[in-house]
C-alpha positions, 0 to 999 in steps of 0.5 A: 499499499503507497501513501496515497492508498493509505490516505484515501482509506484512512483519512483521520488519523489518531494519537494514542497513549498510555492512560497513565499520561493522561494527567501529564496531558491534562496539565501541560497539553499533548507535547512531542517527545523533543518537548517532553524532554525539554520539559523534564530537562532529560539528556540531550543524548537521551532525546536524540535516541528517543526521537530518531526513529519509532521503537519496537515498543512503547518508551516512557519518559520519566522526570528525574527525582527532584534533589533534596539539599 
């Protein structure tokens, strides 16, 4: 199937996510992976590998634990 046939058969596209992500989406909106990496202050190298291509399984970004003084 080529892109044109896919588009003609399925003119609407939906985004799916894990239900556990809903509180974050409510708070921050539906963000791209790049924006999530920036928001959570994650390492740029991790961001590059996460955005390079879709993986075979879902990946989860977790906000680093806050440092205590």
